[in-house]
C-alpha positions in Angstrom: 21.9 22.9 -1.8 19.4 22.0 -4.4 15.9 21.0 -3.3 14.7 17.4 -3.4 12.3 18.4 -6.2 15.2 19.8 -8.3 17.3 16.7 -7.7 14.3 14.5 -8.6 13.9 16.4 -11.9 17.5 15.6 -12.8 17.0 12.0 -11.9 14.3 11.7 -14.5 16.9 12.3 -17.2 19.1 9.4 -16.1 17.1 6.7 -17.7 14.7 6.8 -20.6 12.1 4.5 -19.0 10.3 5.2 -15.8 10.2 1.4 -14.9 13.0 -0.9 -15.9 13.2 -3.8 -13.4 16.8 -4.7 -12.7 19.2 -5.1 -9.8 22.5 -4.3 -11.5 22.2 -0.5 -11.5 21.2 -0.1 -7.8 23.8 -2.7 -6.7 26.5 -0.7 -8.4 25.4 2.5 -6.8 25.1 0.9 -3.3 28.7 -0.3 -3.7 29.8 3.3 -4.4 28.0 4.4 -1.2 29.8 1.8 0.9 26.9 -0.6 1.0 24.3 1.0 3.2 22.1 -2.0 2.7 24.5 -4.0 4.8 24.3 -1.5 7.7 20.6 -1.6 8.4 18.6 -2.8 11.4 16.7 -6.1 11.0 14.5 -5.9 7.8 11.0 -7.2 7.3 10.6 -7.2 3.5 7.0 -7.0 2.2 5.7 -7.9 -1.3 2.2 -8.5 -2.7 -0.5 -7.1 -4.9 -2.9 -5.8 -2.2 -2.5 -5.1 1.5 1.3 -4.4 1.6 0.9 -0.9 3.0 -1.8 -1.8 5.5 0.3 -4.8 6.7 3.2 -2.5 7.2 1.0 0.1 8.9 -0.1 -2.6 11.4 3.5 -3.6 12.1 4.6 -0.1 12.7 1.7 0.7 15.0 2.4 -2.4 17.1 6.1 -1.9 17.2 5.8 1.7 18.3 3.2 0.8 20.9 5.7 -1.7 22.2 8.3 1.1 22.6 10.4 0.3 19.5 11.6 2.5 16.7 10.6 1.4 13.2 12.0 2.8 9.9 9.4 2.5 7.1 9.8 2.6 3.3 6.6 2.6 1.2 5.5 3.6 -2.2 3.9 5.4 -3.9 3.3 8.5 -1.9 -0.1 10.3 -1.8 0.9 13.9 -1.6 4.7 14.4 -1.0 7.6 12.1 -1.8 8.8 12.5 1.8 5.9 10.1 2.9 7.9 7.2 1.4 10.6 7.5 4.0 9.7 7.4 7.7 12.6 7.6 10.1 12.0 5.6 13.2 12.1 7.0 16.7 11.0 5.9 20.2 7.5 7.2 20.6 6.8 7.4 16.9 8.8 8.0 13.7 8.4 11.0 11.3 8.6 11.5 7.6 12.1 12.5 6.5 12.7 16.2 6.5 13.5 18.2 3.3 17.1 19.0 4.3 18.0 15.4 5.1 16.2 14.1 2.0 17.9 16.6 -0.4 21.3 15.8 1.2 20.8 12.0 0.6 19.7 12.7 -3.0 22.7 14.8 -3.6 25.1 12.2 -2.3 23.5 9.5 -4.4 23.6 11.7 -7.5 27.3 12.4 -6.9 28.1 8.7 -6.3 26.1 7.6 -9.4 28.1 9.9 -11.6 25.5 10.3 -14.3 25.2 6.6 -15.0 21.9 5.2 -16.2 19.5 4.5 -13.3 15.8 4.8 -12.8 14.2 7.3 -10.4 12.9 4.5 -8.1 16.4 2.9 -8.0 18.3 6.0 -7.0 15.6 7.2 -4.5 15.6 3.7 -3.0 19.4 4.0 -2.6 18.9 7.3 -0.9 16.3 5.8 1.5 18.6 2.9 2.4 21.4 5.4 3.0 19.2 7.4 5.4 18.1 4.3 7.2 21.7 3.1 7.6 22.6 6.4 9.3 19.7 6.5 11.8 19.4 4.0 14.7 16.2 2.0 14.8 15.1 -1.5 15.9 13.7 -2.6 12.6 13.1 -1.5 8.9 9.8 -2.2 7.3 10.6 -2.3 3.6 7.9 -2.4 1.0 8.6 -3.7 -2.5 8.0 -1.2 -5.2 6.9 -3.5 -8.1 7.1 -7.3 -8.2 9.9 -8.5 -6.0 12.5 -10.6 -7.7 14.2 -7.7 -9.5 12.7 -4.8 -7.6 15.3 -2.3 -6.3 14.4 -3.2 -2.7 15.6 -6.8 -3.2 19.2 -6.1 -2.2 18.8 -7.4 1.3 20.7 -10.7 1.6 19.1 -11.9 4.9 15.9 -10.2 5.9 14.5 -11.0 9.4 11.4 -12.1 7.5 10.0 -11.8 3.9 6.2 -11.4 3.7 3.9 -11.8 0.7 0.4 -10.4 1.1 -2.5 -11.4 -1.2 -1.6 -11.7 -4.9 -3.7 -10.7 -7.8 -3.3 -9.6 -11.4 -1.7 -6.2 -11.8 1.1 -4.7 -13.8 0.9 -7.5 -16.4 3.3 -5.7 -18.7 6.1 -6.2 -16.1 5.0 -9.2 -14.0 3.1 -11.4 -16.4 -0.5 -11.9 -17.2 -1.2 -14.9 -14.9 -1.5 -15.2 -11.2 1.3 -17.9 -11.2 3.6 -15.5 -13.0 2.9 -12.7 -10.6 3.4 -15.0 -7.6 6.7 -16.1 -9.0 8.0 -12.6 -9.2 6.7 -11.8 -5.6 8.3 -14.9 -4.3 11.7 -13.6 -5.4 12.2 -11.9 -2.1 12.4 -15.2 -0.2 15.9 -16.0 1.0 17.6 -19.1 2.3 17.2 -19.7 6.0 14.8 -16.7 6.5 11.1 -16.9 7.4 8.8 -16.6 4.4 5.4 -15.4 5.8 2.6 -16.2 3.3 -0.7 -14.4 3.9 -4.1 -16.0 3.0 -4.2 -16.0 -0.7 -7.3 -15.5 -2.9 -6.0 -17.8 -5.6 -4.9 -21.4 -4.8 -2.4 -21.2 -7.7 -0.6 -18.2 -6.1 -0.4 -20.1 -2.8 1.1 -23.1 -4.5 3.8 -21.1 -6.3 4.8 -19.2 -3.1 5.1 -22.4 -1.1 7.0 -24.2 -3.9 9.5 -21.3 -4.3 10.0 -21.0 -0.5 10.9 -24.7 -0.4 13.2 -24.4 -3.4 15.3 -21.6 -2.1 15.4 -23.0 1.5 13.3 -20.3 3.1 11.2 -21.3 6.2 7.6 -21.0 5.2 5.1 -19.5 7.8 1.7 -20.2 6.4 -1.8 -18.9 7.3 -4.7 -21.2 8.0 -4.5 -24.3 10.2 -0.8 -24.8 9.6 1.3 -22.1 11.3 -1.1 -19.2 12.2 -4.7 -18.3 11.9 -6.8 -15.2 12.3 -10.5 -14.7 12.4 -13.3 -12.5 13.8 -15.2 -13.8 16.8 -17.9 -11.7 18.6 -16.6 -8.5 17.2 -13.0 -9.3 18.2 -9.9 -10.4 16.3 -8.5 -13.8 17.3 -5.0 -14.7 16.4 -3.5 -18.0 17.1 -0.2 -19.7 16.3 1.7 -22.7 17.6 2.7 -20.8 20.8 0.0 -18.3 21.7 -3.6 -17.3 21.3 -4.6 -13.6 21.4 -8.1 -12.2 21.8 -7.7 -8.6 20.4 -9.8 -5.7 19.4 -10.9 -5.4 15.8 -8.5 -3.2 13.8 -9.2 0.5 13.5 -8.8 0.1 9.7 -12.2 -0.8 8.1 -13.0 -3.9 6.1 -12.8 -7.7 6.5 -9.6 -7.7 4.5 -7.9 -5.8 7.3 -8.3 -8.8 9.6 -6.1 -10.7 7.2 -3.6 -7.9 7.0 -3.5 -7.5 10.8 -3.0 -11.2 11.3 -0.2 -11.3 8.7 1.5 -8.4 10.4 1.4 -10.1 13.8 2.7 -13.4 12.3 5.5 -11.5 10.5 6.6 -9.7 13.7 6.7 -13.0 15.5 8.6 -14.8 12.7 11.1 -11.9 12.6 12.1 -12.2 16.2 9.7 -9.7 17.8 7.6 -12.4 19.5 8.1 -10.8 22.9 5.9 -7.9 22.1 3.1 -8.2 24.6 -0.7 -8.2 24.4 -0.9 -4.5 25.4 1.2 -3.4 22.4 -0.9 -5.6 20.0 -4.1 -4.1 21.4 -2.9 -0.5 21.2 -1.4 -1.0 17.8 -4.7 -2.4 16.3 -6.6 0.5 17.9 -4.3 3.3 16.8 -3.1 2.1 13.4 -3.4 4.7 10.6 -3.1 4.3 6.9 -4.4 7.3 4.9 -6.2 6.8 1.6 -7.5 3.4 2.4 -11.2 3.4 3.3 -10.6 6.7 5.1 -13.6 8.7 6.1 -13.2 12.4 5.5 -15.3 14.0 8.2 -13.6 17.4 8.1 -11.9 19.5 5.5 -12.7 21.6 2.5 -14.2 18.7 0.4 -16.0 17.3 3.4 -17.8 20.6 3.7 -19.2 20.3 0.1 -21.1 17.1 0.6 -24.9 17.2 1.1 -26.1 17.5 4.7 -26.0 14.1 6.4 -24.0 12.4 3.7 -20.7 10.5 4.3 -17.5 11.0 2.4 -15.0 8.1 2.0 -11.7 7.8 0.2 -9.8 4.7 -1.1 -6.9 4.3 -3.5 -7.8 0.8 -4.6 -7.4 0.5 -8.4 -7.0 -3.2 -9.6 -9.6 -5.9 -10.0 -9.0 -7.6 -6.6 -8.6 -4.2 -4.9 -12.1 -3.3 -6.3 -13.5 -6.6 -5.1 -12.2 -6.0 -1.6 -13.4 -2.4 -1.6 -16.9 -3.4 -2.8 -17.1 -6.0 0.0 -16.1 -3.4 2.5 -18.7 -0.9 1.1 -21.3 -3.7 1.3 -20.5 -4.3 4.9 -20.9 -0.5 5.6 -24.2 -0.8 3.9 -25.4 -3.5 6.3 -24.7 -1.1 9.2 -26.7 1.8 7.6 -28.5 1.1 4.4 -27.9 4.4 2.5 -27.3 4.9 -1.3 -23.7 4.4 -2.4 -22.4 6.9 -4.9 -19.0 6.4 -6.5 -16.6 9.2 -7.7 -14.0 7.4 -9.9 -10.8 8.2 -11.6 -8.7 5.5 -13.3 -5.4 5.2 -15.1 -5.3 3.8 -18.6 -2.9 1.0 -17.4 -5.6 -0.5 -15.2 -8.4 -2.9 -16.0 -11.2 -0.4 -15.7 -14.0 -2.9 -16.6 -12.7 -5.5 -14.1 -12.5 -2.9 -11.4 -15.9 -1.3 -12.0 -17.7 -4.6 -12.4 -17.3 -5.2 -8.7 -19.8 -2.4 -7.9 -22.6 -3.5 -10.2 -25.8 -3.9 -8.0 -24.1 -2.0 -5.2 -23.6 1.5 -6.4 -26.7 3.7 -7.2 -24.7 6.2 -9.3 -21.1 6.7 -10.6 -19.5 10.0 -11.5 -16.3 9.7 -13.5 -13.7 12.5 -13.0 -10.2 13.2 -14.5 -7.0 12.8 -12.5 -5.3 16.1 -12.8 -1.6 16.0 -13.7 -1.6 12.3 -14.8 -0.9 11.8 -18.5 -1.8 8.1 -18.1 -5.2 8.9 -16.7 -8.3 7.7 -18.7 -10.6 10.6 -19.8 -13.6 10.8 -17.6 -15.9 10.2 -20.6 -14.1 6.9 -21.3 -14.4 5.8 -17.6 -18.1 6.7 -17.7 -18.6 4.7 -20.9 -17.0 1.6 -19.5 -19.0 2.0 -16.3 -22.2 2.2 -18.3 -21.2 -0.8 -20.3 -21.0 -3.0 -17.2 -24.4 -1.7 -16.0 -23.6 1.2 -13.8 -25.6 4.5 -13.8 -22.7 6.7 -14.9 -22.1 10.4 -15.7 -19.1 12.7 -15.7 -17.8 15.8 -13.9 -14.8 17.9 -14.6 -13.5 17.6 -11.0 -14.2 16.0 -7.6 -15.6 19.3 -6.4 -18.0 19.4 -9.3 -18.9 15.8 -8.7 -19.8 16.6 -5.1 -22.0 19.5 -6.2 -23.7 17.2 -8.8 -24.5 14.7 -6.1 -26.2 17.4 -4.1 -28.6 17.9 -7.1 -29.6 14.2 -7.3 -32.7 13.3 -5.4 -31.9 10.4 -3.0 -34.4 9.1 -0.4 -31.7 9.7 2.2 -28.2 11.3 2.3 -25.8 9.1 0.4 -22.5 7.4 1.2 -20.0 8.9 -1.2 -16.9 6.8 -2.1 -14.0 8.4 -4.1 -11.8 5.6 -5.5 -9.9 4.1 -8.5 -6.4 5.6 -8.0 -3.8 6.4 -5.4 -3.0 9.5 -7.5 -6.6 10.6 -7.2 -6.6 9.8 -3.5 -3.5 12.0 -3.0 -5.2 14.9 -5.0 -8.3 14.5 -2.8 -6.3 14.7 0.5 -4.5 17.8 -0.8 -7.7 19.5 -1.9 -9.4 18.6 1.4 -6.5 20.0 3.4 -5.8 16.7 5.3 -2.5 15.4 3.9 -0.8 12.3 5.6 1.3 13.0 8.7 
């Protein structure tokens, strides 16, 4: 049998565009596969600009702590494609193995018969095929891009559809206004199904989401003082809805935004019919949740050994304007705990608003070192990133690699060991985890 990598290489030739949002091609392929999308466990479908993966990570941790098996589909991956497909099992799921993945790819390739289809569409079909053939209590399904015409939007009646905070990203596909992006994300709402709407950063996004839910006949579940609320109180997370109030530990994932994501996850599980999960599972899930590449501290590994003595090394894949704002706020919170110099190591794609992302760190970062993202044709040259950073008022320079950047930091005279944050791209985050020898598990 061909390897999954060989099959993936062949998939690239099936459509001239990497992204071409449509449902027709995947619907035709799923019909040839005898509709695996109709043979799934209850589905919780998650869209949004920021926080999708973290919200799903919270749900998985809570479900598994409650003794349930949760399939998980997320994208993109950090190191290996297999990370996108986690097959659920009691006691904890695992990434799909190579043999099962290659077999599913091969069956999808044969069924597709050489017809035009994008890589994301055919690999999503393979994921749904695998999920349909493995027992589980729930499938946590992340939208790839947008929602309305994303390849995952083939589920007729999800147990719940969730939209996390919306911002501006992928304007070439989703539109250049928050309202346009919200309209695309709201496309996952279905008649008679709960529509869980997280706290939004933009009032216009909230309005569009609520209006669309009402128009299609979905049942809106809103954050705030309407259906559920979440806030921090005395170092704890307090979640309340119309039925219960939970006093829970703060999430293991760092940052104020993770309170929102955790609350959204709990509300989604309860809306989807998992309201009988007890306090013990909620507590354990919040304490044990893991989501690599999102404000992850690297305290061991090859790169961690290169940092100056006493320095901290952190990693985050945030890359859009609002992701940068959230990340800067989290870094500022870390600074309140221990006021040490913040140094950024940044790599960015050319498709992202570099100026908008970097402006969030003005007045917060003492130095920035721009690096290339190896293997990414769309990456901005390090010199260009440094120029943009300098233009918004950051003290910027370049290095040919993350390793070189870490060595350069060691040569800078700080009054105390710095906090180093590598950020700007999930592709860079994946490369860092690989180089550090700590890939996701």
